[in-house]
N, C-alpha and C positions, 0 to 999 in steps of 0.2 A: 681364180685370177687369170686373166690375160693381158700380156704385154705387147703394145704392136708398138714395132718400134719403124720409123721413117730416116733414113741416113740421106743429112742435107751437105755434109762436106765430109770426104774422103782423100786428101792432099797424094798420100803414099799409096794410096788403092791397095789399102791391107782388106786381106778377105777378114768377116768378121768373127769367122769359126775360131779363126787361130788366135784371138782377142779375149773372147770372153765367152762364157755360158752363164742362165740364169738357175736362180737359188729364191727361196722365201725364206725373208729374214724375221729373225724372230724379235720385231721391236715395232710399239704400237703408232710411231710415228714415223713408219717406211716399212712397208711388209714384202718385199722384194730386192734384191742383190743382183746386180753385174758380178758376178765373176771372175776377176781377171786370170786369162790365163798365163800374163805375162809380168805381173807383179811378184809374183813369189813370196806370195801370202798365203793362201785359201789350198792353191793346187801345189804340187812340186814341180817345180820347172830347171830347165839346165841352166844353170845361175846366169852365165852370160848370154841367155835372151831377155831376162829382169835387165841386165847392164845395158841392152843394145835398147829398148824401148824408151830409158830413160835418155841414151844418144840419140834416138829418134824426135826427141823432144828439143836436145840440144839443136840440132841440124834447122826442125821447125825454128826455134826462134832466133836466127843466124840469119836464115834466108828471112823473116822478117826485119830484120835489122837492117837488110843490105849488106852485112858482112861477107868474109871471105869463105867461101865452100874449098874446105880442105880435101875431103874426101867425099864417097862416091853413096849417097843417100840409098840406090835401089840396093848396094850391099845390105847398108843395116836392115834394111827391108827382108830380105831375103834368110839373114841370119834370123831373125825375127818369125819367120814361117816356117825353116827350116833349122830347126834345135842342133843337129849335127854339124851344122857349118856357124857354131854361133860363137864357138871358140875362138875361130881363125878370126874372122872378122872384127870380134870385140878388140882381140889384141893388135890389130891393124891401127882399129878406132881410136884407140887410146894411145898407140903411137903418132900419133898424127891428128894431134889434138887441134880445135878452133879457135883462131884467135879473135877474142872477143874484142866488137867494135869496139866498145865502152864500158867503163864501170860498170856493173850490175850486182846486185844484191838477190840473192833467190834463197826462197821461204821453202820449205817443205812442211807439210801438214801431217801431222803423228794419227797413228800412230802408222797408218796403212803406208804414207808417201813419204816416209823418213828415208829411206833407200831411192827411191823413185828422183826425189828429189838431188837426191845428192850427188847420183849418177847422172843426172843431167848437168848440172854444176860442175861435173869433175872430167867433164868433156871438154870444156875451156882453158885457154893458157891465158893469163894478162889478170886486168883488175878486174877480178870477179871474187865475190863473198857466200858463204852460204851459215845457214843455220837451220833447223827444224823444232818445230814446236812441240811441247812434251805436257804432258797429262800428269807428269811430278811437282810434285811441293818439296821444293827445297827450304830447309832449314833456315843456312845462314842468306839468303837472298830473296828479294821480292823481286815477281818478274817484271822486264822491261815494259811486255806486250802482254794482254790479257785479251782471250776473245771466245765466243763462245762456237760450236757447231750445232747446232739444232736438232738435225733429224739422228744426229751421234747416239750408240750406246751410252759412251762418256763424252758432255759435252766440252767441258773447260779446256782450251788450249793457254798455252804459257810460253814465255821465250825467254831466255837468263842467260843473256851473252857474256862472257866474261870480261868483253871490252865494255867498259860504258860508252865510249862512243861507237859502238856497230852499225847502229842505226841512223846514226847523224851523215848528211849529206843529202845529195840531190839527185844519184842514180836512179834509174828505173828498179821498182822492184818486181821479181818475177815471184809469182804466189804456186806454187809445184802441188796439184791433186793431182791422184788416180783417176775420179768421176766427179766431173760436176753436177748435182741434179739441178738444185735453184739456183747457187750461186751465193747465196745468204751466209755463208762461212767465208767465203772471200769479201766478202762487203764489210761483212764484219771486221774483218783483221786491217782491212783498207780503210776503217774508218778509224781505227786503233791507233794506227801506225799515224794517217794522216795527220791527226790529232797532237800528235807528239813529234813527231818529223816529218813536217810536209814537202812534197815533190810532185811533179808535176807526172810523173807517170807510170802506170802500171800494166805487167801483165801476167794474164793469169795463164798459166801453160795443164792441160790434162792429158791423160790418154781418152775420155771418153766426156762429152759436153751434151747432155741432155736438157737445156735449158728451154723452157718456154717462151712465146714469145712476150708472154707478161713478163715473165723472169730477163729478158733481154731488153725489154723496158725500162725494169727498174734501176739495171746497169746505166743505161742512157742517163736517167734520170740524176743517180750517183755523181754519175761524169757531169751534170750540168752543178750538181750543189755543192760538186766539192771543187769545180774550175779542175779537173784534170782527165787525161784522157785511161780508160782502161780497155788494154787489149783482149783478147781470148783466142788461144791456139789449142790444136787437139788434135790428137791422129783421126776420131770418128766426132765429127759434129749430125746432131741429129735430132728429132722429139719424140717423146713417146706418149702413148694414151693408152691408161688402165683400165679396164673391163672386169665390174664385180669386183671381188674382195677376198684376201686370205685368210683359210678357216682362223680360229684361235688357236695359235700354235704356242704351247707352254712348254716344250718341249726347251731344256739346258744343253742337249749334248750330249747325254747320259752316255757313259761305257759302252760299248758292243758285247763287253763279256765282263764277269766276273772277278773273274784269275788269269791268269797269265798259265801255260800250260807245263812250262818249262820256264825257271827261274836265268834270264837272261846275263852273262857276262859282264859286271859296268867297272870304266875306269873313269879319274879324274885329272882332266891333263891343265898347267898351268900354265896360262899365258900372256899374264900381267906382267911380266917382266921384259916384255915386251914393247909395252906400252906408255905412253904418258899417263898422267891420270891427274884431276880436279877433286881437290879435295872437299868438296862440296856433300853434305849427308840431303837426307831425304825423310820424308815423314811421312806414314800408309794414315789409311783415312780412320784408324782406330787411334792414332793418335802417336803408335811405335816408330819411334828413329832410325834407320839403317845408317849406318857410319861409313859403312862401303866406300871408299871412291869412285866415282864415275871416272871413265876413259875421257881424253880428252879431244881427241880427234872424230868421236862421232856425229859430231854436227849440233850436238846441243847445246855447247858453250859458241856455237859460232866458227868458222873457218874463213882463212882466209888462201890466194894462190899458194903462197908458200911453206902451206902446210901439208900439200899435197902430195911432194915428192917422199917428206917424212914419214906420212902412211902408209905409201906404198910399199917403203922398206919395212915398215911394221907386220904389215899384213904377210909381203912375202915368209917373212923369217917363222911367221906362225904357220902359215900355208904348209912349211918345207918342215916343220916338228909334224903337225898331224897328218900330214899325207908319209910321214913313215911311221905311224902309229895305225894305219889302215891295213886293215887283215880280209875285206870282202872285196867281191867284184863290186856289185852295186852300193851306194851309200848314200843317204838320206843326210843334208847340214840342215839343221833347227835353229833358225834362230827365235827370239823371245819377245812380243810385243815390239815397243819401238825400235828392238835394237835390232835392225836389218842390215843396213849395208856394209859392216864391216864383216858379221857374217857371211854375207851373200859375195864380197869381194876375196875371201880366204877360199870359202867355197870353192868358186872357179879357178883355182892354183891348186887345190889336192888330186888331180890327177883324173883319169879316166871314171866316167859310172857313175857322177855324184851327178846330185839331185839336190835341190833348195826348195826351201818354205820359211815360214813362219807362224810361231803360235800368234791367238789373237784375242780381244776379250770380245769379239762380235758373235751375239749366238747365232747359228743357223741350220735351219732346220735340214735333217739329213734326209738322202732320198735315193736308194740303190739302182739308178737308172742311168742309160749310156749319155743319154740329152741331157740329164741333171747335173750344174754344178759340185754339188755336193755329197758325197756317196756315201760316207760315215762320220761320223762326229766323236771325239773323246776330252772330257772335260778333265780339269783338274785345278786346285788353289794356285793363284799369283803369286809367284815366291817370295815376293814385297810384300803383298796383303794378302790375306787368306780371304778376307772379305769378297776379292774379285775373283769372279768365275773367267777362266781362261778357258780357251778351246784350242786342238789342230784339228786337219781335216784331212781326208782322204788319202790316210794309210789304211792299205789293207794288210791285213794279217799274215806275216812271213814275207812281206814285200820285198825287204832292203836286208840285206847281210848287217849292216850295222847303222847304226846312227847317230852324231855326233851332234851336241844340244850344247849352243852359245849362249853363257848367260853373262849379263854384264859384272853383274855385284852382290850375287846371293851367296850364300855357302851352303855349305852340305844339307846342314840340317833343314834349310825352310824349302828343299826340293824335293821332301819326301813324297807328295801328292804327284807332283809331274814324272817321277819317277814309277810311281804303280801305276798312273795312265802310260807313259812307254812301255812297261811291260807288255801291256796287252795288245799292244802291235805285234807280239811273239816276233820282235826283232833279236837274233842270237847275242848281239854287242852294244852295248849301249855306252858313248862316251859325253861325259862332261865337261864341257872347256868350259875354266875360268877365268877371268879378268882382273882379280883383283890383286 
């Protein structure tokens, strides 16, 4: 299979090699994947690089709205391209927030764009709100919004805002995703939201936009049908042509070795005391109920500007604790599934030598080649639902001195499969950070 890329717009002149590599996806609906080098999902990144990619989208939106630009976008680009400069640049961006020109509601797509959407929203000061969709099913509440992501490995999205009036209003809605292939997911949520809480303007913000002419025409038709405007902003806009077909890949990320040569030191740290919680429980695919509470400020239940300073304090307190537990020079912080932004922010404040990525439910074919995005794969059972296979990628044996694993609401007994997979990385020390 060959994928040909034609670039049509690159507003910040970002080099493509700084943004993504390609990989074969184990998905009958779509057999390839742009593996992001800035998202903090499949490839380990300096955490501030990922946070700056959200900031770049924020600046793009601010320019689109004609708002005041308080910083230097060239510096943000420099931080994305040069990871060694990212920490200082992100600190400056956070200290110099963009005054949002009008109220706006930001929605990040689970699971991949939960942190991207949050990091975009967090660059604004003023009347902005944020929520991310979730794959979870809450026991005590019905979702306010539901829609489908047709090409995804897991299709159902739900929104559970704590405030019943969260979606009410006529402010523009900014939908945030890491990549737009056809745009059908965005149109699905726009239709559902517009039916329940209509407004006149929608914006779709993404790192990559690969919509075809036919897809773009579908957006125009939806605009005319709903009598709305839908603007699309992205760091890279282009089109792709696929020739041939990938072979039938059945690989589900089998672990690269059968057992570790040496047992690691394993520590468990409780960080829940620093955070506020929401007393929702969830039901998994087999009907089992997890009664452990969720964190209040992940974005899953909605956030507004007054919450941001509180979250910053919680992150700083947790990072100080975990920084004191570090023993190695090269450390990986590993988020779990949708739980990405808070671990990413904590990682950014844990000192030098920190890298960040997250586990995912997306199965990708590994191939050890410099030009290929996924070098190796480890599989495990998702802690909240053993029926769901999860994966993490691109960790070489002995690559890190230690790994900090962030799990939002799981107990130690449910982590056995996760622990066994992590042992295979031959990392001397494993830290599990719990938030219950």
